[in-house]
C-alpha positions in Angstrom: 0.2 -0.1 0.1 1.5 3.4 -0.9 1.3 6.4 1.4 1.9 9.9 0.4 1.9 12.9 2.6 1.3 16.1 0.6 4.1 18.9 1.2 3.4 22.6 1.3 6.3 25.2 1.4 5.0 28.5 2.6 6.3 32.1 2.6 7.9 32.2 -1.0 9.2 35.6 -2.0 12.0 34.7 -4.7 11.7 33.0 -8.1 14.9 30.9 -7.3 13.0 29.7 -4.0 9.8 28.7 -6.1 11.9 26.7 -8.6 13.8 25.0 -5.7 10.6 24.0 -4.0 9.0 22.7 -7.0 12.1 20.7 -8.0 12.3 19.1 -4.6 8.8 17.9 -4.9 6.6 20.5 -3.2 2.7 20.1 -3.9 1.7 23.5 -2.9 3.5 26.9 -2.4 2.3 29.5 -0.1 2.1 33.2 -0.5 1.7 35.6 2.4 -0.7 38.5 1.8 -0.4 39.6 5.5 1.3 43.0 5.2 2.9 42.6 8.8 4.6 39.4 8.0 8.3 39.6 7.0 7.2 37.2 4.1 4.7 39.4 2.8 4.3 39.9 -0.9 2.0 42.0 -3.1 -0.8 40.6 -5.1 1.1 41.4 -8.4 4.3 39.8 -7.0 2.5 36.6 -6.0 0.9 36.3 -9.4 4.4 36.7 -11.2 5.7 33.9 -8.9 2.8 31.8 -9.5 3.0 31.8 -13.0 6.4 29.7 -12.6 4.3 26.7 -11.2 4.1 23.6 -13.3 0.6 21.8 -13.5 -0.5 20.1 -10.3 1.6 22.3 -8.0 -1.1 24.5 -6.1 -0.5 28.1 -5.2 -2.0 29.0 -1.8 -2.8 32.6 -0.7 -2.3 33.2 3.1 -4.7 35.8 4.7 -5.2 37.4 8.0 -8.5 39.2 8.5 -8.0 40.7 5.1 -10.6 43.1 3.4 -12.7 41.2 0.7 -11.2 43.4 -2.0 -7.7 42.2 -1.4 -8.9 38.5 -1.5 -10.8 39.2 -4.7 -7.8 40.7 -6.3 -5.7 38.0 -5.5 -8.0 35.4 -6.7 -8.4 37.2 -9.9 -4.7 37.6 -10.4 -3.6 34.0 -9.6 -5.2 31.3 -11.3 -6.4 28.4 -9.0 -5.6 30.1 -5.8 -6.4 28.2 -2.8 -7.2 30.4 0.0 -5.7 30.0 3.6 -7.3 32.0 6.3 -5.0 32.5 9.4 -6.8 35.1 11.4 -10.1 35.4 13.2 -12.0 34.8 10.3 -15.7 33.5 10.7 -17.3 30.7 8.5 -19.0 33.4 6.7 -15.8 35.3 6.1 -14.2 32.2 4.7 -17.0 31.5 2.3 -17.7 35.2 1.1 -15.3 34.9 -2.1 -16.9 31.4 -2.8 -13.5 29.7 -3.4 -11.9 26.7 -2.0 -10.2 27.3 1.3 -8.2 26.0 4.3 -8.8 27.2 7.7 -5.9 27.6 10.3 -6.4 26.7 13.8 -3.9 27.9 16.6 -3.7 24.9 18.9 -3.3 25.2 22.7 -4.7 23.2 25.6 -8.3 23.5 25.9 -9.2 24.2 22.1 -12.2 21.9 20.9 -10.7 21.0 17.4 -13.7 18.7 16.6 -16.1 21.8 17.2 -13.9 24.0 15.2 -13.9 21.5 12.2 -17.7 21.3 12.5 -17.8 25.2 12.1 -15.6 25.2 9.0 -16.9 22.0 7.7 -16.9 23.2 4.1 -13.0 23.8 4.4 -10.9 21.8 2.2 -8.7 21.0 5.2 -7.7 22.3 8.6 -4.1 23.7 9.0 -3.0 23.1 12.7 -0.4 25.5 14.1 1.1 26.5 17.2 -0.6 29.2 19.4 1.6 32.3 19.9 1.0 36.0 20.4 0.1 37.5 17.1 -0.6 35.4 14.0 1.0 32.6 12.7 2.9 29.7 14.6 6.1 31.6 15.1 8.3 28.4 13.9 7.0 26.6 17.1 5.9 23.1 17.7 2.7 22.5 19.5 1.7 19.2 21.4 0.5 16.9 18.7 -1.4 15.0 21.3 -4.0 17.7 21.4 -5.1 16.6 17.8 -8.2 14.0 18.1 -7.6 10.8 16.3 -11.1 11.1 14.7 -10.8 14.4 13.0 -13.3 14.7 10.1 -11.3 17.0 8.1 -8.0 16.5 6.3 -5.3 17.9 8.5 -2.3 20.0 7.2 0.3 19.9 10.1 2.4 23.0 10.5 4.1 24.7 13.4 8.0 24.3 13.9 8.5 21.5 11.3 12.0 20.9 9.8 13.8 18.1 8.3 15.1 16.6 11.7 11.3 16.4 13.2 9.0 15.9 10.3 9.3 12.1 10.2 8.3 11.7 13.7 5.4 14.3 13.1 4.1 12.2 10.2 4.4 8.9 12.0 2.5 10.2 15.0 -0.2 12.3 13.4 -0.5 10.8 9.8 -1.6 14.3 8.4 -2.8 14.8 4.9 -0.2 17.4 4.4 2.7 19.2 6.2 3.4 22.7 5.9 6.8 24.4 6.6 8.1 27.9 6.2 11.0 28.8 8.8 12.2 25.3 9.0 13.6 25.7 5.5 14.9 29.2 5.6 18.5 30.9 5.9 16.6 34.1 6.6 13.0 35.3 6.9 11.5 34.8 3.4 14.8 33.5 2.0 14.5 29.8 1.6 17.7 27.3 1.8 17.6 25.2 -1.1 19.5 22.4 0.5 17.0 22.6 3.6 13.9 22.5 1.2 15.4 19.3 -0.4 16.0 17.7 3.0 12.7 18.4 4.2 11.0 16.9 1.1 13.2 13.8 1.4 12.3 13.2 5.0 8.7 13.3 4.2 9.3 10.7 1.4 11.2 8.7 4.2 8.3 8.9 6.5 5.9 7.7 3.8 8.0 4.8 3.0 8.1 3.7 6.6 4.3 4.0 6.9 3.9 2.2 3.7 6.3 -0.7 4.9 4.3 -1.3 8.0 0.9 -1.4 6.3 2.1 -3.7 3.5 
């Protein structure tokens, strides 16, 4: 039996990094439209970078409490953009542009992820990240045992992942996808090609280990 964890590399700002992520085997690339992030790109810049993507590699737009006009411009500028909401958006906020979306949850003790999943039942998946001050996971790992085993939505696991811990993360959580940003960077918004390649190779190693136990 084959097992394949999808890979999302987030916070792309440069052509060379887009190409490196694609070459390493990424399934999705994230572009940050939150202007307080050091990885922020304009709608026009993201559209230009996304034009480098080959078929079946998905562009993802990350938004934090964004105005509808910004989301609409991004959707109109980048073909097949998958939306990712990382702020305090309500279900109605996520649905207002009528496009497929991921909803991020900032995980900490006491959060009811099953109720969260029910509220956003039409999301294509839930991105689980660490709860820190501000928005985003801050490159920190959260307690994976807080994730219920019976989550009804596909899980995109995020928060402090890198090549050295992603194998353990996949073996323990069995997410649909993993998401990495700071764990493959040499500086904020600047990806390290070797780290990107090592991360993707580690994901494939985890998949091979799961497949060997299930065959």
